[in-house]
FIFI-867362 format. One record per residue (C-alpha): residue number from 0; chain; x, y, z. Coordinates in steps of 0.5 Angstrom, whole numbers, plus 500, padded with zeros to 3 digits. Layout:
N
resi	chain	c1	c2	c3
NUM	A	X	Y	Z
...
REM end
This chain:
383
resi	chain	c1	c2	c3
0	A	778	761	542
1	A	778	754	539
2	A	784	749	541
3	A	786	743	538
4	A	782	739	543
5	A	775	743	541
6	A	777	743	534
7	A	773	738	529
8	A	776	732	526
9	A	776	736	519
10	A	780	742	522
11	A	785	737	525
12	A	786	733	519
13	A	787	739	515
14	A	792	742	520
15	A	796	736	520
16	A	804	738	521
17	A	802	745	521
18	A	807	749	526
19	A	810	742	527
20	A	817	744	524
21	A	819	750	529
22	A	825	751	526
23	A	823	753	519
24	A	815	754	520
25	A	814	750	514
26	A	807	749	513
27	A	808	742	509
28	A	812	738	514
29	A	818	736	511
30	A	820	729	509
31	A	826	726	513
32	A	829	721	508
33	A	835	719	513
34	A	837	712	514
35	A	841	713	520
36	A	842	719	525
37	A	848	722	529
38	A	849	721	536
39	A	851	727	541
40	A	855	722	545
41	A	856	715	547
42	A	849	713	551
43	A	846	719	548
44	A	840	720	542
45	A	836	725	539
46	A	830	721	540
47	A	832	718	533
48	A	837	712	532
49	A	835	708	525
50	A	829	710	521
51	A	826	703	521
52	A	825	704	529
53	A	823	711	528
54	A	823	717	523
55	A	820	724	524
56	A	816	724	518
57	A	813	717	520
58	A	812	719	527
59	A	808	725	525
60	A	803	720	521
61	A	803	715	526
62	A	801	720	532
63	A	796	723	527
64	A	793	716	526
65	A	792	715	533
66	A	789	721	534
67	A	784	720	529
68	A	782	713	531
69	A	782	715	538
70	A	788	710	540
71	A	794	711	544
72	A	799	708	539
73	A	799	709	531
74	A	803	705	527
75	A	805	705	519
76	A	806	700	515
77	A	809	698	508
78	A	802	695	506
79	A	795	693	509
80	A	798	686	509
81	A	804	688	512
82	A	800	691	518
83	A	796	684	519
84	A	802	680	518
85	A	805	684	524
86	A	798	684	528
87	A	798	676	527
88	A	805	675	530
89	A	802	678	536
90	A	799	671	537
91	A	802	664	539
92	A	801	657	536
93	A	795	654	538
94	A	791	660	539
95	A	784	661	535
96	A	781	667	532
97	A	774	669	529
98	A	774	672	523
99	A	769	675	518
100	A	767	671	513
101	A	765	677	508
102	A	772	679	508
103	A	778	681	503
104	A	781	675	500
105	A	788	677	502
106	A	786	676	509
107	A	784	669	508
108	A	790	667	504
109	A	795	670	509
110	A	791	666	515
111	A	790	660	511
112	A	796	659	507
113	A	801	662	512
114	A	799	663	519
115	A	795	656	519
116	A	802	653	518
117	A	805	656	524
118	A	799	654	529
119	A	794	660	529
120	A	787	657	527
121	A	781	661	524
122	A	774	660	524
123	A	770	664	518
124	A	763	667	521
125	A	758	671	519
126	A	759	677	524
127	A	753	680	522
128	A	750	675	526
129	A	752	676	534
130	A	749	669	536
131	A	754	666	531
132	A	760	669	533
133	A	758	667	540
134	A	758	660	538
135	A	764	660	535
136	A	768	662	541
137	A	772	656	544
138	A	777	656	550
139	A	783	657	545
140	A	780	663	542
141	A	784	670	543
142	A	781	675	538
143	A	775	677	534
144	A	777	680	527
145	A	771	684	524
146	A	771	687	517
147	A	765	692	517
148	A	762	693	512
149	A	764	687	509
150	A	768	686	503
151	A	765	685	498
152	A	758	684	500
153	A	757	690	505
154	A	754	686	511
155	A	754	690	517
156	A	756	688	524
157	A	754	691	530
158	A	760	694	533
159	A	757	695	540
160	A	754	688	541
161	A	761	685	539
162	A	765	689	543
163	A	761	687	549
164	A	762	680	547
165	A	769	681	547
166	A	770	684	553
167	A	765	679	557
168	A	770	673	553
169	A	776	676	554
170	A	778	677	547
171	A	782	682	543
172	A	777	686	539
173	A	780	688	532
174	A	776	692	527
175	A	778	693	520
176	A	776	700	518
177	A	778	701	511
178	A	772	702	508
179	A	769	707	512
180	A	775	711	515
181	A	775	715	522
182	A	771	720	518
183	A	765	716	518
184	A	766	710	523
185	A	770	710	530
186	A	770	703	532
187	A	774	705	539
188	A	768	708	541
189	A	765	701	541
190	A	770	698	545
191	A	775	696	539
192	A	782	694	542
193	A	786	695	535
194	A	783	698	528
195	A	786	696	522
196	A	787	700	515
197	A	789	698	508
198	A	791	706	508
199	A	793	704	500
200	A	785	705	500
201	A	781	711	502
202	A	786	714	507
203	A	791	715	501
204	A	786	716	496
205	A	789	717	490
206	A	792	710	488
207	A	799	713	488
208	A	802	709	495
209	A	801	703	498
210	A	801	703	506
211	A	797	700	512
212	A	796	702	519
213	A	795	699	526
214	A	792	703	531
215	A	792	700	539
216	A	787	703	544
217	A	792	702	550
218	A	799	704	550
219	A	801	697	553
220	A	798	694	547
221	A	801	699	542
222	A	808	698	545
223	A	808	690	544
224	A	806	692	536
225	A	811	697	536
226	A	816	691	538
227	A	814	687	533
228	A	814	692	527
229	A	821	694	529
230	A	823	687	529
231	A	820	685	523
232	A	821	691	519
233	A	815	692	514
234	A	815	700	516
235	A	812	705	511
236	A	818	709	508
237	A	819	717	509
238	A	816	719	502
239	A	810	715	503
240	A	809	717	510
241	A	809	724	507
242	A	804	723	501
243	A	799	719	506
244	A	799	726	511
245	A	798	730	505
246	A	792	725	503
247	A	789	725	510
248	A	788	733	509
249	A	783	732	504
250	A	780	726	507
251	A	773	729	510
252	A	772	732	503
253	A	773	726	499
254	A	769	722	503
255	A	763	726	503
256	A	763	726	495
257	A	764	718	495
258	A	758	717	500
259	A	754	722	496
260	A	756	719	489
261	A	755	712	491
262	A	748	713	494
263	A	746	716	487
264	A	749	710	483
265	A	746	705	488
266	A	739	707	487
267	A	740	708	479
268	A	743	701	479
269	A	737	698	483
270	A	732	700	478
271	A	737	697	472
272	A	733	692	468
273	A	740	688	468
274	A	742	688	475
275	A	739	683	480
276	A	741	685	486
277	A	745	691	489
278	A	749	691	496
279	A	750	698	499
280	A	748	700	506
281	A	745	706	504
282	A	739	703	501
283	A	733	703	505
284	A	732	695	504
285	A	739	693	506
286	A	739	689	512
287	A	744	693	515
288	A	741	700	514
289	A	739	702	521
290	A	745	699	524
291	A	749	703	519
292	A	746	709	521
293	A	747	708	529
294	A	754	707	529
295	A	757	711	523
296	A	756	718	520
297	A	755	715	513
298	A	755	709	508
299	A	761	710	504
300	A	763	709	497
301	A	763	702	496
302	A	758	698	493
303	A	757	691	489
304	A	752	689	485
305	A	749	682	481
306	A	748	682	474
307	A	744	677	470
308	A	749	673	468
309	A	757	672	468
310	A	758	673	461
311	A	754	680	462
312	A	759	682	468
313	A	765	680	463
314	A	762	684	457
315	A	761	690	462
316	A	768	690	464
317	A	771	690	457
318	A	766	696	455
319	A	768	701	461
320	A	770	707	459
321	A	771	712	465
322	A	771	707	470
323	A	777	703	470
324	A	777	695	471
325	A	782	695	476
326	A	783	692	483
327	A	784	696	489
328	A	779	701	492
329	A	778	708	495
330	A	781	712	490
331	A	779	719	487
332	A	778	715	481
333	A	772	710	480
334	A	775	702	480
335	A	771	696	478
336	A	773	689	479
337	A	770	682	479
338	A	771	679	486
339	A	771	672	484
340	A	777	672	480
341	A	781	678	482
342	A	780	680	490
343	A	777	674	492
344	A	780	669	488
345	A	784	665	493
346	A	778	663	497
347	A	776	656	495
348	A	771	656	490
349	A	766	652	494
350	A	766	657	500
351	A	766	663	494
352	A	759	660	492
353	A	756	659	499
354	A	758	666	500
355	A	755	668	494
356	A	761	671	491
357	A	760	668	484
358	A	762	671	477
359	A	756	675	476
360	A	758	679	482
361	A	761	686	481
362	A	764	691	486
363	A	765	698	484
364	A	769	703	488
365	A	765	709	487
366	A	770	715	485
367	A	769	723	486
368	A	768	724	479
369	A	761	727	477
370	A	756	722	479
371	A	752	722	472
372	A	758	721	468
373	A	759	715	472
374	A	752	712	471
375	A	753	714	464
376	A	759	709	463
377	A	755	704	467
378	A	749	704	463
379	A	753	704	456
380	A	757	698	459
381	A	751	694	461
382	A	747	696	455
REM end
């Protein structure tokens, strides 16, 4: 007989919310849109007072997020940036954090143009180089934030070694797990203190909701982050919480197809005469390939590739038929974008150039359509 503790992650995802509503027996857990809740008496509560502070639908989602990542507390936000903003409010003026240089441009913008003014400084480091990370630690350093695989160049950081470094130096270890999800990678098994998600992406998976998440390893840190969430208010509304629970039920199936498609497409692009480089950890010659196999159970559905000229990149985007030229990623529909102009446009040009985020670089979020149909669209767009 299986119990919840012995069930696989795939089964637990499908069963989210089933049996939770004992009054009706609803298979799909209800949406509770109430903004406030009636008290039984003075000083008494049903456990819910005001929906910013707690909501039954959000509670189900947050408990599921914590369980999936192996943490003690999950928190659902109105966007990934709202989640990061709340996390950065945990730090004080004068603190310093180390951040992956291969990261989403919006994270760079938030740190450089908002939190720097509040006295929180950041150093952008190649987090695939453990020595570079260690050298960047100062007496003011309080945390390390790693995106792995990176965005958009898909560099792979060694979570085990970086987790060890953070424990030795007393740093908060934060991992953005958006690209791989807990289905493929579980950062807390390598010592992460906080896991971050733009849940708009693979967790949501259908390009129909905007959401973010923080999962804390310890109850104490989770309570501190909850205090900040409740104080600043960027919570995920009940309808979107229900949508995200619904989406999580198919996460394992979707990730399996994303991974299979991306590997097939990366191999075809690598052989294309007009493609000069392909960035995908699933390719055997990717520098992070063996590390990916050790710390993750799949390579994900994201890849980037470089074409011969910026003109070809722009022409290809115009010629797409099946794939949509659009920002974001992780949905069932394939999306392609030009990072230098769209997702990473707020990074200074000289820094983009140093990192190799030029206007010949295209980022592809591989959907779950037929791989052959995606390949055919890429080939006609590049023709």
